[in-house]
C-alpha angles and dihedrals in degrees: 000000000000120000126206127210132175115243090243089059100043091106091070090056093047088055088071089072125088113232139256092046135168124239089247093051092047093047091050095047093055102037089112095055126094117199112213116217133194088262110016141344140254138197108258094212090054092046090052093048089060097054116107097229118095096202139022123212095193147006089261093055093050092045090052092050090050091048089053092053098046119124117244094254089060095079134054130014117300111267092006114157119227088215136244129282 
């Protein structure tokens, strides 16, 4: 069964993992989770499998790696202007 979570609530899902954890363990643990972005979605396990770190010592560390690997459409509102000047 696939679970869905908004990007802003992904930290609560990452709390389910015991740390330290390897990238492989984390990717397998979350292969049933879909992260919903402002414009689109992505499988959390696949996203984790693409981060450069091999191990995560904490939820914060894993979340930081995920944030660095997010696609452009993951943040902000669709078609949102960054303003002029």
